[in-house]
PLY file of the C-alpha trace (Angstrom):
ply
format ascii 1.0
element vertex 305
property float x
property float y
property float z
element edge 304
property int vertex1
property int vertex2
end_header
171.71 92.40 40.92
171.80 92.47 44.70
171.83 88.69 44.65
174.80 88.71 42.40
176.71 90.96 44.63
175.92 88.79 47.76
177.14 85.73 45.87
180.28 87.42 44.65
181.21 88.81 48.04
182.19 85.43 49.68
184.08 84.52 46.60
185.99 87.82 46.67
186.52 87.34 50.36
187.90 83.77 49.79
190.24 85.13 47.11
191.52 87.74 49.49
192.10 85.12 52.12
194.03 83.04 49.71
196.27 85.90 48.92
196.83 86.70 52.64
197.61 83.12 53.81
200.89 82.61 51.94
202.02 85.93 53.29
201.23 84.90 56.82
202.82 81.50 56.40
205.97 83.18 55.07
206.03 85.56 58.01
205.92 82.66 60.47
208.74 80.82 58.68
210.84 84.05 58.41
210.70 84.16 62.18
212.77 80.97 62.24
215.80 82.66 60.77
218.05 81.16 58.07
219.43 78.27 59.92
216.24 76.85 61.39
214.45 77.51 58.06
217.22 75.58 56.30
216.84 72.67 58.67
213.06 72.70 58.36
213.08 72.64 54.62
215.65 69.85 54.41
214.29 67.88 57.44
217.91 67.56 58.41
220.35 69.11 60.80
224.10 68.66 60.26
226.29 68.57 63.40
230.05 69.19 63.34
231.85 66.99 65.84
235.40 66.06 66.81
236.74 62.47 66.51
239.10 62.21 69.42
238.50 65.08 71.96
237.87 62.95 74.93
235.59 63.37 76.94
233.86 66.05 74.88
233.33 64.69 71.41
234.83 61.43 70.18
234.08 58.03 68.65
233.23 55.01 70.78
234.07 51.40 69.77
231.06 51.41 67.43
232.08 54.68 65.72
229.18 56.55 67.30
229.88 60.05 68.57
229.74 60.38 72.27
230.95 62.82 74.92
230.01 65.71 77.10
229.63 68.07 74.16
227.54 65.57 72.24
225.14 65.07 75.23
224.59 68.86 75.35
224.23 68.91 71.57
221.57 66.23 71.73
219.53 68.50 74.00
219.78 71.20 71.42
218.66 68.85 68.69
215.63 67.96 70.71
214.85 71.69 71.08
215.20 72.16 67.33
212.74 69.32 66.63
210.25 70.83 68.99
210.69 74.38 67.52
210.09 73.36 63.92
207.66 70.60 64.62
209.77 67.78 63.18
210.05 64.86 65.67
211.61 62.64 62.95
214.31 65.14 61.99
217.32 63.54 60.37
220.71 64.19 62.15
223.89 64.10 60.00
227.13 63.83 61.97
230.09 65.59 60.16
233.64 65.14 61.51
235.53 68.51 61.71
239.02 69.73 62.58
240.40 72.90 63.97
241.29 73.99 60.47
237.97 73.31 58.69
235.24 73.87 61.31
234.75 77.52 60.59
234.44 77.30 56.76
232.18 74.26 57.06
229.83 76.28 59.31
230.01 79.32 57.08
229.26 77.42 53.83
226.30 75.48 55.27
227.92 72.03 55.44
227.25 71.93 59.16
224.64 73.89 61.08
226.03 73.72 64.55
229.49 72.92 65.72
229.60 70.82 68.93
233.12 70.16 69.86
235.87 71.94 72.03
236.17 75.33 70.27
237.44 78.23 72.38
235.21 81.21 72.48
237.66 83.96 71.42
236.91 87.56 70.73
238.64 87.56 67.31
236.47 84.64 66.13
233.32 86.65 66.45
234.29 88.43 63.23
233.52 85.15 61.30
231.02 83.23 63.49
228.93 83.56 66.67
229.18 81.51 69.81
226.39 80.11 72.04
226.44 80.17 75.83
229.82 78.92 77.20
229.56 75.40 78.61
233.07 74.82 79.95
236.17 76.83 81.04
239.63 75.36 80.57
243.09 76.46 81.80
246.56 75.61 80.64
248.39 73.18 82.84
251.14 70.57 82.59
251.11 66.81 81.98
254.33 65.07 83.00
255.72 61.83 84.44
254.98 61.44 88.07
258.65 61.19 88.88
259.86 64.06 86.57
260.17 66.62 89.41
258.17 69.10 87.51
255.62 70.85 89.73
254.96 74.12 88.03
255.67 76.29 84.93
259.02 77.64 86.28
260.24 74.02 86.36
259.98 73.90 82.57
262.99 76.21 82.19
265.65 74.63 80.02
263.51 71.58 79.21
261.86 70.27 76.02
258.13 70.77 75.98
255.37 69.79 73.52
252.04 71.46 72.86
249.40 71.61 70.14
250.06 73.74 67.07
247.95 76.86 66.78
246.64 76.90 70.22
246.65 79.49 73.07
248.88 77.02 75.09
251.47 77.34 72.24
251.30 81.11 72.48
251.61 80.91 76.28
254.84 78.85 76.02
256.37 81.28 73.45
255.45 84.22 75.57
257.14 82.66 78.61
260.20 81.91 76.64
260.37 85.47 75.32
259.54 87.44 78.49
260.90 85.15 81.21
263.91 83.83 79.23
263.11 80.23 80.10
265.06 78.66 77.24
262.45 75.92 76.63
262.66 73.81 73.46
259.11 73.97 72.22
257.66 71.35 69.96
254.25 71.75 68.26
252.23 68.72 67.45
249.28 68.47 65.09
246.81 67.09 67.63
246.35 65.51 71.14
247.38 61.95 70.14
250.61 63.04 68.54
251.60 65.30 71.43
251.04 62.61 73.98
252.97 60.04 72.03
255.90 62.58 71.92
255.73 62.89 75.64
255.55 59.16 76.22
258.56 58.63 73.98
260.72 60.64 76.30
261.58 63.28 73.61
260.05 65.97 75.90
259.66 66.38 79.58
256.25 67.79 79.62
253.03 68.37 77.56
251.29 71.86 78.10
247.77 72.15 77.01
244.13 72.69 78.28
243.85 70.98 81.56
240.81 68.90 80.76
242.28 67.69 77.48
245.50 66.64 79.28
243.37 64.66 81.68
241.80 63.03 78.67
245.15 62.16 77.20
246.30 60.62 80.52
243.35 58.12 80.41
244.66 56.70 77.08
248.04 55.80 78.56
248.91 52.14 79.25
249.49 53.06 82.79
247.58 56.34 83.56
248.95 56.48 87.18
252.53 57.05 85.74
251.39 60.44 84.58
250.37 63.53 86.69
248.44 66.75 85.87
250.26 69.55 87.65
251.02 73.31 87.66
248.92 76.25 88.74
246.15 76.92 86.24
247.15 79.52 83.64
244.43 81.56 81.94
240.75 80.78 81.50
239.57 79.62 78.14
235.78 79.14 77.60
234.44 76.51 75.27
231.24 77.19 73.39
229.30 75.81 70.38
229.73 77.71 67.10
226.70 79.03 65.17
226.49 81.04 62.07
226.94 84.80 62.33
224.00 87.10 62.61
221.28 84.35 63.07
219.66 85.50 66.23
216.69 83.04 66.28
219.02 80.00 66.08
221.50 81.32 68.56
218.70 82.20 70.96
217.43 78.60 70.77
220.78 77.14 71.56
221.40 79.66 74.37
217.98 78.93 75.92
218.60 75.12 75.85
222.05 75.36 77.46
221.02 77.93 80.01
217.94 75.94 80.95
220.25 72.86 81.68
222.50 75.15 83.92
219.61 76.79 85.81
217.81 73.54 86.44
221.00 71.84 87.70
220.63 69.03 85.09
223.96 69.91 83.62
225.77 68.96 86.84
224.58 65.38 86.38
225.75 65.43 82.81
229.16 66.80 83.93
229.65 64.06 86.60
228.89 61.44 83.98
231.82 62.43 81.85
234.30 63.82 84.38
234.00 61.85 87.58
232.82 58.37 86.54
234.62 55.79 84.28
234.00 56.41 80.62
234.86 54.72 77.26
237.19 53.69 75.75
239.11 52.29 78.66
236.54 52.61 81.39
238.84 55.04 83.24
237.77 58.08 85.23
239.02 61.49 84.49
238.88 62.39 88.32
238.21 65.85 87.21
235.71 67.54 89.65
233.93 70.68 88.68
236.22 73.79 89.13
235.12 76.90 90.88
235.29 78.73 87.50
232.85 76.30 85.87
230.58 76.36 88.92
230.35 80.11 88.68
229.64 79.88 84.91
226.65 77.50 85.45
225.35 79.85 88.11
225.56 82.80 85.80
225.55 81.59 82.14
227.38 83.85 79.68
228.48 83.82 76.02
231.36 86.19 76.84
234.50 85.45 74.85
238.05 85.37 76.03
240.01 88.50 74.79
0 1
1 2
2 3
3 4
4 5
5 6
6 7
7 8
8 9
9 10
10 11
11 12
12 13
13 14
14 15
15 16
16 17
17 18
18 19
19 20
20 21
21 22
22 23
23 24
24 25
25 26
26 27
27 28
28 29
29 30
30 31
31 32
32 33
33 34
34 35
35 36
36 37
37 38
38 39
39 40
40 41
41 42
42 43
43 44
44 45
45 46
46 47
47 48
48 49
49 50
50 51
51 52
52 53
53 54
54 55
55 56
56 57
57 58
58 59
59 60
60 61
61 62
62 63
63 64
64 65
65 66
66 67
67 68
68 69
69 70
70 71
71 72
72 73
73 74
74 75
75 76
76 77
77 78
78 79
79 80
80 81
81 82
82 83
83 84
84 85
85 86
86 87
87 88
88 89
89 90
90 91
91 92
92 93
93 94
94 95
95 96
96 97
97 98
98 99
99 100
100 101
101 102
102 103
103 104
104 105
105 106
106 107
107 108
108 109
109 110
110 111
111 112
112 113
113 114
114 115
115 116
116 117
117 118
118 119
119 120
120 121
121 122
122 123
123 124
124 125
125 126
126 127
127 128
128 129
129 130
130 131
131 132
132 133
133 134
134 135
135 136
136 137
137 138
138 139
139 140
140 141
141 142
142 143
143 144
144 145
145 146
146 147
147 148
148 149
149 150
150 151
151 152
152 153
153 154
154 155
155 156
156 157
157 158
158 159
159 160
160 161
161 162
162 163
163 164
164 165
165 166
166 167
167 168
168 169
169 170
170 171
171 172
172 173
173 174
174 175
175 176
176 177
177 178
178 179
179 180
180 181
181 182
182 183
183 184
184 185
185 186
186 187
187 188
188 189
189 190
190 191
191 192
192 193
193 194
194 195
195 196
196 197
197 198
198 199
199 200
200 201
201 202
202 203
203 204
204 205
205 206
206 207
207 208
208 209
209 210
210 211
211 212
212 213
213 214
214 215
215 216
216 217
217 218
218 219
219 220
220 221
221 222
222 223
223 224
224 225
225 226
226 227
227 228
228 229
229 230
230 231
231 232
232 233
233 234
234 235
235 236
236 237
237 238
238 239
239 240
240 241
241 242
242 243
243 244
244 245
245 246
246 247
247 248
248 249
249 250
250 251
251 252
252 253
253 254
254 255
255 256
256 257
257 258
258 259
259 260
260 261
261 262
262 263
263 264
264 265
265 266
266 267
267 268
268 269
269 270
270 271
271 272
272 273
273 274
274 275
275 276
276 277
277 278
278 279
279 280
280 281
281 282
282 283
283 284
284 285
285 286
286 287
287 288
288 289
289 290
290 291
291 292
292 293
293 294
294 295
295 296
296 297
297 298
298 299
299 300
300 301
301 302
302 303
303 304
């Protein structure tokens, strides 16, 4: 009888182990959080990108997504591959707009939005934001000979901006509180707004400084246009992640913060903002601002109010 017990004991132990192993495996996967678990199971990460936000996220001549945001995003993708042990992880690029980027993130169509989205306090009700990677301010793009030097010079003039942006709100507030009597036109995107400016229908285009610098590079004669005006406001850009997914946000944060602390991000910045870039091989001539320098020295995911 004793022999039977000894023989049964290992079998019982094996049975107990088999019962425990799935539970341990589940616990390990649960630590990934919903987004990383979804990516691991599908062996696919879906990235939301913009199509014409030079130099952050846009198509090159081969319809490949390039830009500063995309370079940072590629570092995050590498970190995801290492975290879930999937060196051959498939990457699906999904174009998004200002209107659909949030719902596409919420419904799982994309796992990470890598574009030029402003980290605003009210947006945290629907999504979360990773560490800020850029800070923009509203400025003015105008013809070099227009005589416009700063925001007070826009009084009584026709001005264009992008619909639904903080720059549009800025202009409307200036009209209301300072009685500037501007005729404000709202365009659907950067391309349309700059075309309106070039046509002569407006005297100036007000928008995020870096995006105005990008629009300028698309002109037939970039030197005919000047970026001017004292910077107004400070608007941080950050990647959007799904709300309440701490493990994934932590991975993205650690990746971006690591680039900032190591100084590698400075080389990436120089590549896109101080050297010639596609599509016209023109340089932005947009050196790193003191605000961005301070951000990289002390990374933060703090939103703008």
